[in-house]
Structure formats: structure tokens, C-alpha cells
Biotite code that builds the C-alpha atoms (Angstrom):
import biotite.structure as struc

atoms = struc.array([
    struc.Atom([-24.153, 27.529, -1.987], chain_id="A", res_id=1, res_name="UNK", atom_name="CA", element="C"),
    struc.Atom([-20.568, 26.385, -1.886], chain_id="A", res_id=2, res_name="UNK", atom_name="CA", element="C"),
    struc.Atom([-18.098, 26.949, 0.963], chain_id="A", res_id=3, res_name="UNK", atom_name="CA", element="C"),
    struc.Atom([-16.880, 30.310, -0.397], chain_id="A", res_id=4, res_name="UNK", atom_name="CA", element="C"),
    struc.Atom([-20.435, 31.586, -0.824], chain_id="A", res_id=5, res_name="UNK", atom_name="CA", element="C"),
    struc.Atom([-21.339, 30.486, 2.706], chain_id="A", res_id=6, res_name="UNK", atom_name="CA", element="C"),
    struc.Atom([-18.269, 32.265, 4.064], chain_id="A", res_id=7, res_name="UNK", atom_name="CA", element="C"),
    struc.Atom([-19.316, 35.433, 2.254], chain_id="A", res_id=8, res_name="UNK", atom_name="CA", element="C"),
    struc.Atom([-22.916, 35.138, 3.486], chain_id="A", res_id=9, res_name="UNK", atom_name="CA", element="C"),
    struc.Atom([-21.682, 34.681, 7.065], chain_id="A", res_id=10, res_name="UNK", atom_name="CA", element="C"),
    struc.Atom([-19.438, 37.752, 6.732], chain_id="A", res_id=11, res_name="UNK", atom_name="CA", element="C"),
    struc.Atom([-22.432, 39.739, 5.451], chain_id="A", res_id=12, res_name="UNK", atom_name="CA", element="C"),
    struc.Atom([-24.515, 38.504, 8.383], chain_id="A", res_id=13, res_name="UNK", atom_name="CA", element="C"),
    struc.Atom([-21.785, 39.610, 10.793], chain_id="A", res_id=14, res_name="UNK", atom_name="CA", element="C"),
    struc.Atom([-21.798, 43.015, 9.087], chain_id="A", res_id=15, res_name="UNK", atom_name="CA", element="C"),
    struc.Atom([-25.582, 43.442, 9.387], chain_id="A", res_id=16, res_name="UNK", atom_name="CA", element="C"),
    struc.Atom([-25.518, 42.560, 13.091], chain_id="A", res_id=17, res_name="UNK", atom_name="CA", element="C"),
    struc.Atom([-22.546, 44.870, 13.657], chain_id="A", res_id=18, res_name="UNK", atom_name="CA", element="C"),
    struc.Atom([-24.376, 47.785, 12.039], chain_id="A", res_id=19, res_name="UNK", atom_name="CA", element="C"),
    struc.Atom([-27.537, 47.113, 14.068], chain_id="A", res_id=20, res_name="UNK", atom_name="CA", element="C"),
    struc.Atom([-25.625, 47.038, 17.357], chain_id="A", res_id=21, res_name="UNK", atom_name="CA", element="C"),
    struc.Atom([-23.557, 50.072, 16.421], chain_id="A", res_id=22, res_name="UNK", atom_name="CA", element="C"),
    struc.Atom([-26.525, 52.187, 15.370], chain_id="A", res_id=23, res_name="UNK", atom_name="CA", element="C"),
    struc.Atom([-28.285, 51.629, 18.716], chain_id="A", res_id=24, res_name="UNK", atom_name="CA", element="C"),
    struc.Atom([-25.989, 54.342, 20.054], chain_id="A", res_id=25, res_name="UNK", atom_name="CA", element="C"),
    struc.Atom([-26.973, 56.930, 17.451], chain_id="A", res_id=26, res_name="UNK", atom_name="CA", element="C"),
    struc.Atom([-29.007, 59.914, 18.701], chain_id="A", res_id=27, res_name="UNK", atom_name="CA", element="C"),
    struc.Atom([-32.743, 59.303, 18.985], chain_id="A", res_id=28, res_name="UNK", atom_name="CA", element="C"),
    struc.Atom([-33.251, 62.260, 16.631], chain_id="A", res_id=29, res_name="UNK", atom_name="CA", element="C"),
    struc.Atom([-31.679, 60.090, 13.902], chain_id="A", res_id=30, res_name="UNK", atom_name="CA", element="C"),
    struc.Atom([-34.045, 57.134, 14.358], chain_id="A", res_id=31, res_name="UNK", atom_name="CA", element="C"),
    struc.Atom([-35.869, 57.853, 11.097], chain_id="A", res_id=32, res_name="UNK", atom_name="CA", element="C"),
    struc.Atom([-32.801, 59.280, 9.385], chain_id="A", res_id=33, res_name="UNK", atom_name="CA", element="C"),
    struc.Atom([-29.302, 57.856, 9.419], chain_id="A", res_id=34, res_name="UNK", atom_name="CA", element="C"),
    struc.Atom([-30.131, 55.001, 11.823], chain_id="A", res_id=35, res_name="UNK", atom_name="CA", element="C"),
    struc.Atom([-32.857, 53.660, 9.570], chain_id="A", res_id=36, res_name="UNK", atom_name="CA", element="C"),
    struc.Atom([-30.845, 54.223, 6.387], chain_id="A", res_id=37, res_name="UNK", atom_name="CA", element="C"),
    struc.Atom([-27.636, 52.502, 7.485], chain_id="A", res_id=38, res_name="UNK", atom_name="CA", element="C"),
    struc.Atom([-29.575, 49.562, 8.915], chain_id="A", res_id=39, res_name="UNK", atom_name="CA", element="C"),
    struc.Atom([-31.594, 49.086, 5.724], chain_id="A", res_id=40, res_name="UNK", atom_name="CA", element="C"),
    struc.Atom([-28.473, 49.330, 3.570], chain_id="A", res_id=41, res_name="UNK", atom_name="CA", element="C"),
    struc.Atom([-26.506, 46.822, 5.681], chain_id="A", res_id=42, res_name="UNK", atom_name="CA", element="C"),
    struc.Atom([-29.382, 44.357, 5.828], chain_id="A", res_id=43, res_name="UNK", atom_name="CA", element="C"),
    struc.Atom([-29.975, 44.731, 2.090], chain_id="A", res_id=44, res_name="UNK", atom_name="CA", element="C"),
    struc.Atom([-26.445, 43.463, 1.444], chain_id="A", res_id=45, res_name="UNK", atom_name="CA", element="C"),
    struc.Atom([-27.122, 40.007, 2.878], chain_id="A", res_id=46, res_name="UNK", atom_name="CA", element="C"),
    struc.Atom([-30.810, 39.824, 1.924], chain_id="A", res_id=47, res_name="UNK", atom_name="CA", element="C"),
    struc.Atom([-30.178, 40.455, -1.772], chain_id="A", res_id=48, res_name="UNK", atom_name="CA", element="C"),
    struc.Atom([-27.272, 38.018, -1.761], chain_id="A", res_id=49, res_name="UNK", atom_name="CA", element="C"),
    struc.Atom([-29.424, 35.267, -0.245], chain_id="A", res_id=50, res_name="UNK", atom_name="CA", element="C"),
    struc.Atom([-32.325, 36.016, -2.578], chain_id="A", res_id=51, res_name="UNK", atom_name="CA", element="C"),
    struc.Atom([-29.971, 35.944, -5.559], chain_id="A", res_id=52, res_name="UNK", atom_name="CA", element="C"),
    struc.Atom([-28.835, 32.443, -4.706], chain_id="A", res_id=53, res_name="UNK", atom_name="CA", element="C"),
    struc.Atom([-32.454, 31.358, -4.415], chain_id="A", res_id=54, res_name="UNK", atom_name="CA", element="C"),
    struc.Atom([-32.898, 32.212, -8.111], chain_id="A", res_id=55, res_name="UNK", atom_name="CA", element="C"),
    struc.Atom([-32.225, 29.662, -10.817], chain_id="A", res_id=56, res_name="UNK", atom_name="CA", element="C"),
    struc.Atom([-31.526, 31.952, -13.764], chain_id="A", res_id=57, res_name="UNK", atom_name="CA", element="C"),
    struc.Atom([-27.958, 33.210, -13.861], chain_id="A", res_id=58, res_name="UNK", atom_name="CA", element="C"),
    struc.Atom([-28.739, 36.752, -15.011], chain_id="A", res_id=59, res_name="UNK", atom_name="CA", element="C"),
    struc.Atom([-31.408, 37.155, -12.331], chain_id="A", res_id=60, res_name="UNK", atom_name="CA", element="C"),
    struc.Atom([-28.919, 35.955, -9.718], chain_id="A", res_id=61, res_name="UNK", atom_name="CA", element="C"),
    struc.Atom([-26.337, 38.393, -11.070], chain_id="A", res_id=62, res_name="UNK", atom_name="CA", element="C"),
    struc.Atom([-28.828, 41.251, -10.774], chain_id="A", res_id=63, res_name="UNK", atom_name="CA", element="C"),
    struc.Atom([-29.458, 40.501, -7.092], chain_id="A", res_id=64, res_name="UNK", atom_name="CA", element="C"),
    struc.Atom([-25.721, 40.308, -6.403], chain_id="A", res_id=65, res_name="UNK", atom_name="CA", element="C"),
    struc.Atom([-25.218, 43.671, -8.082], chain_id="A", res_id=66, res_name="UNK", atom_name="CA", element="C"),
    struc.Atom([-27.981, 45.147, -5.914], chain_id="A", res_id=67, res_name="UNK", atom_name="CA", element="C"),
    struc.Atom([-26.228, 43.659, -2.884], chain_id="A", res_id=68, res_name="UNK", atom_name="CA", element="C"),
    struc.Atom([-22.982, 45.317, -3.983], chain_id="A", res_id=69, res_name="UNK", atom_name="CA", element="C"),
    struc.Atom([-24.743, 48.653, -4.451], chain_id="A", res_id=70, res_name="UNK", atom_name="CA", element="C"),
    struc.Atom([-26.160, 48.455, -0.923], chain_id="A", res_id=71, res_name="UNK", atom_name="CA", element="C"),
    struc.Atom([-22.689, 47.675, 0.387], chain_id="A", res_id=72, res_name="UNK", atom_name="CA", element="C"),
    struc.Atom([-21.290, 50.780, -1.301], chain_id="A", res_id=73, res_name="UNK", atom_name="CA", element="C"),
    struc.Atom([-24.175, 52.807, 0.161], chain_id="A", res_id=74, res_name="UNK", atom_name="CA", element="C"),
    struc.Atom([-23.472, 51.596, 3.674], chain_id="A", res_id=75, res_name="UNK", atom_name="CA", element="C"),
    struc.Atom([-19.743, 52.207, 3.134], chain_id="A", res_id=76, res_name="UNK", atom_name="CA", element="C"),
    struc.Atom([-20.493, 55.859, 2.348], chain_id="A", res_id=77, res_name="UNK", atom_name="CA", element="C"),
    struc.Atom([-22.733, 56.046, 5.407], chain_id="A", res_id=78, res_name="UNK", atom_name="CA", element="C"),
    struc.Atom([-19.792, 54.964, 7.586], chain_id="A", res_id=79, res_name="UNK", atom_name="CA", element="C"),
    struc.Atom([-17.837, 57.944, 6.233], chain_id="A", res_id=80, res_name="UNK", atom_name="CA", element="C"),
    struc.Atom([-20.811, 60.241, 6.786], chain_id="A", res_id=81, res_name="UNK", atom_name="CA", element="C"),
    struc.Atom([-21.291, 59.006, 10.362], chain_id="A", res_id=82, res_name="UNK", atom_name="CA", element="C"),
    struc.Atom([-17.600, 59.488, 11.102], chain_id="A", res_id=83, res_name="UNK", atom_name="CA", element="C"),
    struc.Atom([-17.737, 63.047, 9.784], chain_id="A", res_id=84, res_name="UNK", atom_name="CA", element="C"),
    struc.Atom([-20.806, 63.722, 11.968], chain_id="A", res_id=85, res_name="UNK", atom_name="CA", element="C"),
    struc.Atom([-19.005, 62.256, 15.019], chain_id="A", res_id=86, res_name="UNK", atom_name="CA", element="C"),
    struc.Atom([-21.530, 59.444, 15.405], chain_id="A", res_id=87, res_name="UNK", atom_name="CA", element="C"),
    struc.Atom([-18.862, 56.716, 15.442], chain_id="A", res_id=88, res_name="UNK", atom_name="CA", element="C"),
    struc.Atom([-15.857, 55.864, 17.550], chain_id="A", res_id=89, res_name="UNK", atom_name="CA", element="C"),
    struc.Atom([-12.666, 55.404, 15.569], chain_id="A", res_id=90, res_name="UNK", atom_name="CA", element="C"),
    struc.Atom([-12.506, 51.647, 16.323], chain_id="A", res_id=91, res_name="UNK", atom_name="CA", element="C"),
    struc.Atom([-16.092, 51.130, 15.151], chain_id="A", res_id=92, res_name="UNK", atom_name="CA", element="C"),
    struc.Atom([-15.435, 53.135, 11.995], chain_id="A", res_id=93, res_name="UNK", atom_name="CA", element="C"),
    struc.Atom([-12.305, 51.105, 11.241], chain_id="A", res_id=94, res_name="UNK", atom_name="CA", element="C"),
    struc.Atom([-14.087, 47.801, 11.828], chain_id="A", res_id=95, res_name="UNK", atom_name="CA", element="C"),
    struc.Atom([-17.008, 48.838, 9.618], chain_id="A", res_id=96, res_name="UNK", atom_name="CA", element="C"),
    struc.Atom([-14.727, 50.000, 6.817], chain_id="A", res_id=97, res_name="UNK", atom_name="CA", element="C"),
    struc.Atom([-12.685, 46.807, 7.118], chain_id="A", res_id=98, res_name="UNK", atom_name="CA", element="C"),
    struc.Atom([-15.797, 44.667, 6.788], chain_id="A", res_id=99, res_name="UNK", atom_name="CA", element="C"),
    struc.Atom([-17.099, 46.635, 3.810], chain_id="A", res_id=100, res_name="UNK", atom_name="CA", element="C"),
    struc.Atom([-13.746, 46.275, 2.054], chain_id="A", res_id=101, res_name="UNK", atom_name="CA", element="C"),
    struc.Atom([-13.528, 42.546, 2.758], chain_id="A", res_id=102, res_name="UNK", atom_name="CA", element="C"),
    struc.Atom([-17.121, 41.858, 1.729], chain_id="A", res_id=103, res_name="UNK", atom_name="CA", element="C"),
    struc.Atom([-16.764, 44.107, -1.299], chain_id="A", res_id=104, res_name="UNK", atom_name="CA", element="C"),
    struc.Atom([-13.744, 42.206, -2.603], chain_id="A", res_id=105, res_name="UNK", atom_name="CA", element="C"),
    struc.Atom([-15.422, 38.837, -2.079], chain_id="A", res_id=106, res_name="UNK", atom_name="CA", element="C"),
    struc.Atom([-18.716, 39.948, -3.594], chain_id="A", res_id=107, res_name="UNK", atom_name="CA", element="C"),
    struc.Atom([-17.020, 41.541, -6.605], chain_id="A", res_id=108, res_name="UNK", atom_name="CA", element="C"),
    struc.Atom([-15.250, 38.216, -7.227], chain_id="A", res_id=109, res_name="UNK", atom_name="CA", element="C"),
    struc.Atom([-18.649, 36.471, -7.261], chain_id="A", res_id=110, res_name="UNK", atom_name="CA", element="C"),
    struc.Atom([-20.115, 39.082, -9.599], chain_id="A", res_id=111, res_name="UNK", atom_name="CA", element="C"),
    struc.Atom([-17.152, 38.848, -11.978], chain_id="A", res_id=112, res_name="UNK", atom_name="CA", element="C"),
    struc.Atom([-17.431, 35.050, -12.053], chain_id="A", res_id=113, res_name="UNK", atom_name="CA", element="C"),
    struc.Atom([-21.144, 35.191, -12.876], chain_id="A", res_id=114, res_name="UNK", atom_name="CA", element="C"),
    struc.Atom([-20.593, 37.807, -15.574], chain_id="A", res_id=115, res_name="UNK", atom_name="CA", element="C"),
    struc.Atom([-18.016, 35.584, -17.274], chain_id="A", res_id=116, res_name="UNK", atom_name="CA", element="C"),
    struc.Atom([-20.219, 32.527, -16.892], chain_id="A", res_id=117, res_name="UNK", atom_name="CA", element="C"),
    struc.Atom([-23.234, 34.298, -18.405], chain_id="A", res_id=118, res_name="UNK", atom_name="CA", element="C"),
    struc.Atom([-21.272, 35.196, -21.517], chain_id="A", res_id=119, res_name="UNK", atom_name="CA", element="C"),
])
């Protein structure tokens, strides 16, 4: 991984840890619902990114990055859902949305580069 890719991976790691800490405050009745779902989605972002860069074939790598992007969009929606259900403080919502936007822009740049490179 180059410096840009490491920066993106570190931002994704920050996001996953943020979501885990944040979701500790969700109601216990949501343990197997929204808590589990948002945690899996946030962790999937970084895990699929890392796995993609462990792959040698460009199109396989691209597939993992697209899965990572899909998980990011899923967790982004879940932030909206949690806000609407009053599970988040405004500051936490804003930080989460800011991270998803920042990661999304960086990840989309990576995906676009790989698409061009793969022909």
C-alpha cells in the first residue's frame, strides 16, 4: 500500500472504532438489531479494503473495494436511521456523517483509478 492507501485505511479504522464506541450506548433491545448491523457494516468497510489489497489480480481487488464502498453506504444510511430514531447525539451524527463522506470520496477515487487501470 502507498501513503494515500494507508491514510485511507487508517481513516476507515478510525471509523470502525468510532462506530463500535458509539453503538455501546444503543439500547440493549437493539443488540441483535441496529447495534449488530451498524457494527458489521462499519467493520466491513475496512476489512474488505484490506482484503482487496491482499489480492494480486486487479479486478478482484476492485471487487473488494466496491464491496467496501457498498458497506460504507450502508453504514451511512444507518447513521440517518439512528438519528431519526433518536439513538444518536447531534455531534456523534455529524462526526459519523463527516467520516463517511471523507472515506467515501477517498475510496471512490481509488475505485475510479482501478477501473481506469483495468481497462
